[in-house]
MARBA-3410 file (N, C-alpha, C, O; in Angstrom, 1 decimal):
76
107.8,58.2,121.0,107.2,59.4,120.2,108.6,60.0,119.2,109.8,60.2,119.7 ~ 108.2,60.2,117.9,109.0,60.5,116.6,108.2,62.3,116.7,107.0,62.5,116.9 ~ 109.4,63.5,116.4,108.7,65.0,115.9,109.4,65.2,114.5,110.5,65.0,114.1 ~ 107.9,65.7,113.6,108.8,65.2,112.4,109.4,66.6,112.2,109.1,67.6,112.7 ~ 110.2,66.3,111.2,111.1,67.7,111.0,110.7,69.0,110.5,109.7,69.1,109.7
111.6,70.5,111.2,110.5,71.1,110.3,110.9,71.7,109.4,111.8,72.5,109.7 ~ 110.4,71.7,108.1,110.0,72.3,107.1,109.6,73.8,106.6,108.4,74.1,106.7 ~ 110.5,74.5,106.0,109.9,76.1,106.4,109.7,76.3,105.0,110.0,77.4,104.5 ~ 109.2,75.2,104.1,108.7,76.2,103.2,107.2,75.9,103.5,106.3,76.6,103.0 ~ 107.0,74.3,104.5,105.3,74.0,103.9,104.6,75.0,104.3,103.5,74.9,103.8
105.1,76.2,105.2,104.4,77.4,105.2,103.3,77.7,104.0,102.1,77.9,104.0 ~ 104.6,77.5,103.0,104.5,78.6,102.3,103.0,77.9,100.9,102.2,78.4,100.1 ~ 103.3,76.7,101.4,102.3,76.2,100.7,101.0,74.7,101.2,100.4,73.8,100.7 ~ 101.1,75.4,102.7,99.8,75.0,103.2,98.4,75.4,102.5,98.3,76.3,101.8 ~ 97.4,74.7,102.8,96.1,74.9,102.4,95.5,75.8,103.1,94.6,76.4,102.6
96.1,76.2,104.4,95.4,77.2,105.4,95.9,78.5,104.7,95.2,79.4,104.3 ~ 97.5,78.4,104.3,97.8,79.7,103.4,97.6,80.1,102.4,97.7,81.4,102.1 ~ 97.3,79.3,101.6,97.1,79.5,100.2,95.2,80.0,100.4,94.5,80.6,99.5 ~ 95.0,79.7,101.0,93.5,79.6,100.9,93.4,80.9,101.8,92.4,81.4,101.3 ~ 93.9,81.7,102.8,94.0,83.1,103.1,94.7,84.1,102.2,94.6,85.3,102.4
95.2,83.7,101.5,96.2,84.8,100.5,95.3,85.0,99.2,95.3,85.9,98.4 ~ 94.6,84.1,99.2,93.1,83.9,98.0,91.9,85.0,99.3,91.8,86.2,99.4 ~ 91.7,84.6,99.6,91.2,85.7,100.6,91.5,86.6,100.4,90.7,87.2,99.6 ~ 92.4,87.2,100.6,93.5,89.0,101.0,93.3,89.3,99.1,93.2,90.6,98.9 ~ 93.3,88.7,98.0,93.3,88.6,97.0,91.6,89.2,96.4,91.3,90.2,95.7
90.8,88.3,96.9,89.6,88.5,96.3,89.1,90.0,97.2,88.4,90.8,96.5 ~ 89.3,90.3,98.4,89.3,91.6,99.2,89.9,92.5,98.2,89.1,93.3,97.8 ~ 91.0,92.7,97.6,91.6,93.7,96.9,90.7,93.7,95.9,89.8,94.5,95.8 ~ 90.9,92.7,94.9,89.6,92.9,93.7,88.5,93.6,93.4,88.2,94.4,92.5 ~ 87.9,93.0,94.9,86.7,93.5,95.0,87.0,95.2,95.6,87.0,96.1,94.9
87.2,95.2,96.8,87.5,97.3,96.4,88.3,97.5,95.8,88.9,98.4,96.4 ~ 89.1,97.1,94.5,89.1,98.0,93.2,87.9,98.5,92.9,87.6,99.6,92.6 ~ 87.2,97.2,92.8,86.0,97.0,91.6,84.6,98.4,92.2,83.7,99.1,91.7 ~ 85.1,98.1,93.6,84.2,99.6,94.0,84.4,100.4,93.9,83.5,101.3,93.8 ~ 86.1,100.7,94.1,86.7,102.1,94.2,85.7,102.7,92.6,84.8,103.6,92.4
86.5,101.6,91.7,86.1,102.4,90.0,84.5,102.3,89.9,84.1,102.9,88.8 ~ 83.9,102.0,90.2,81.9,101.9,90.6,81.7,103.6,90.8,81.0,104.5,90.4 ~ 82.9,103.6,92.0,82.4,104.7,92.6,82.9,106.2,91.7,82.5,107.3,91.7 ~ 84.2,105.5,90.9,84.9,106.8,90.1,83.9,106.5,89.2,83.5,107.6,88.7 ~ 83.1,105.5,88.6,82.2,105.9,87.2,81.4,106.7,87.9,81.2,107.9,87.4
80.8,106.3,88.9,79.2,107.3,88.9,79.7,108.9,89.1,79.0,109.9,89.0 ~ 81.2,108.8,89.6,80.7,110.5,89.6,81.6,111.3,88.2,81.7,112.4,87.9 ~ 82.1,110.1,87.6,82.1,111.0,86.1,81.0,110.9,85.5,80.7,111.8,84.7 ~ 79.6,109.5,85.8,78.9,110.4,85.4,77.5,111.5,85.8,76.6,112.0,85.1 ~ 77.8,111.5,87.2,77.3,113.2,87.4,77.6,114.7,87.0,77.0,115.7,86.7
79.2,114.0,87.2,79.4,115.1,86.3,79.1,115.6,85.0,78.8,116.7,84.9 ~ 79.1,114.5,83.7,79.0,114.5,82.9,77.5,115.2,82.8,77.4,116.4,82.4 ~ 76.4,114.4,83.4,75.3,114.6,83.7,75.5,116.6,83.6,75.4,117.5,82.8 ~ 75.7,116.7,85.0,76.0,118.3,85.2,76.3,119.2,83.9,75.7,120.1,83.5 ~ 77.5,118.6,83.3,77.9,119.6,82.1,77.0,119.2,80.8,77.3,119.7,79.7
76.2,118.5,80.8,75.1,118.2,79.3,74.2,119.5,80.0,73.9,120.5,79.3 ~ 73.9,119.4,81.5,72.8,120.6,81.8,73.2,121.9,82.1,72.3,122.7,82.3 ~ 74.6,122.3,82.1,75.1,123.5,82.0,75.5,123.6,80.6,75.9,124.6,80.1 ~ 75.3,122.8,79.9,75.5,123.3,78.1,74.9,123.2,77.5,75.1,123.6,76.3 ~ 73.4,122.6,78.0,71.8,122.7,77.2,71.6,124.0,76.7,71.7,125.0,77.4
71.3,124.1,75.6,71.0,125.6,74.9,69.8,125.4,74.6,69.4,124.4,74.0 ~ 68.8,126.7,75.1,66.9,126.9,74.7,67.2,126.7,73.4,68.2,126.7,72.8 ~ 65.5,126.5,73.0,65.4,126.7,72.1,65.8,128.0,71.4,65.6,129.1,71.8 ~ 66.5,127.6,69.9,66.4,129.3,69.3,67.7,130.0,69.6,68.1,130.9,68.7 ~ 68.5,129.7,70.8,69.7,129.8,71.3,70.9,129.7,70.3,70.9,128.9,69.4
72.0,130.4,70.5,73.1,130.3,69.4,73.6,129.5,70.0,73.5,129.7,71.3 ~ 74.4,128.6,69.7,75.3,127.3,70.2,76.0,128.2,71.4,76.0,127.9,72.6 ~ 76.7,129.3,70.8,78.1,130.1,71.3,77.5,130.4,73.0,78.2,130.1,74.0 ~ 76.3,130.9,72.9,75.7,131.2,74.1,75.5,130.2,75.2,75.2,130.5,76.4 ~ 75.8,128.9,74.9,75.4,128.0,76.3,76.7,127.9,76.8,76.7,127.0,77.6
77.7,128.4,76.7,79.2,128.0,77.3,80.1,129.0,76.6,80.4,129.2,75.4 ~ 80.7,129.6,78.0,81.7,130.5,77.6,83.1,129.9,77.9,83.2,129.5,79.1 ~ 84.0,129.8,77.4,85.1,130.0,78.0,86.3,130.8,77.7,86.6,130.9,76.5 ~ 86.7,131.2,78.1,88.5,132.1,78.0,89.3,131.5,77.1,89.8,130.5,77.6 ~ 89.7,131.7,76.1,91.5,131.2,75.4,92.3,130.6,76.8,92.8,131.2,77.8
92.1,129.6,76.6,93.3,128.3,77.6,92.3,128.1,78.9,92.5,128.0,80.0 ~ 91.3,128.0,78.4,90.5,127.4,80.1,90.1,126.4,79.8,89.6,126.3,78.6 ~ 90.0,125.7,80.2,89.4,124.0,80.2,88.2,123.8,80.8,87.5,124.7,81.3 ~ 87.7,122.2,81.0,86.1,122.3,81.5,87.1,121.3,82.6,86.3,120.7,83.4 ~ 88.0,121.2,82.8,88.9,119.9,83.6,87.9,120.6,85.1,87.1,121.6,85.2
88.2,119.2,86.5,87.9,119.8,87.6,89.3,119.7,88.0,89.6,120.2,89.1
END
C-alpha cells in the first residue's frame, strides 16, 4: 500500500476550502448589505422627521419653522 505524500499547499487550493471561503465572503457581503440597508432606513426616517419638524404652516414666515442658535447644527 502506498501512502500519498503530505502536500501542505493542497488544503489552500482544494475545492472544499475554496467553497468554504466563498461562502464566508458571501456571508460578509450579505451582512454589509443588510447593515447598509438599515443605515439607509435610519437616514430616511431622520429626514422625514426633519421635514415634519421644519414644515411651515401656510402664511408662516420661513424663519419661524426652525430656530437654531449660532453655531448649532442639525447633527445627530
